[in-house]
Phi, psi and omega in degrees: 000134180279169177299318180298312181302312181299316180297323177291318176304312182291326179295323188273351176294135179297141174290143183254119179251118186290339181294331179297339176299312183295320179295333181268351180271137188270003182230152178280358181230154175237119173294143177306322179296338181257014185295317179305314179295317181298315186268008178068032179089356182288331182238148176247145179306322178297327178295318177293321177303310184297319181291325174301319181293342179263001189059036180239015184270183176287359184092101185270153173248136181258122170242106194067233177250022178257130178276136175216170186227144169297133181303312178299313182293324178300311179299316180296319176296321180293321182291326183292328188267348183293136179244138174088000000 
């Protein structure tokens, strides 16, 4: 792909707004097992489990023995890590 083609591709890409993730999710929490679905495949539940163990995740909520995340805090955390 030439530089011109790449520039045209980037210009024509729709902008991605992470806030739409929270707006389209029907619950105020996201189960860790559903993080992949919530993020459209951007995150994997194991990734968040690993980051949680390093205290670098979005802050989990434990309900019984299941980890979940506040939808708003998860999106804010994703925005903080977003580049470009």
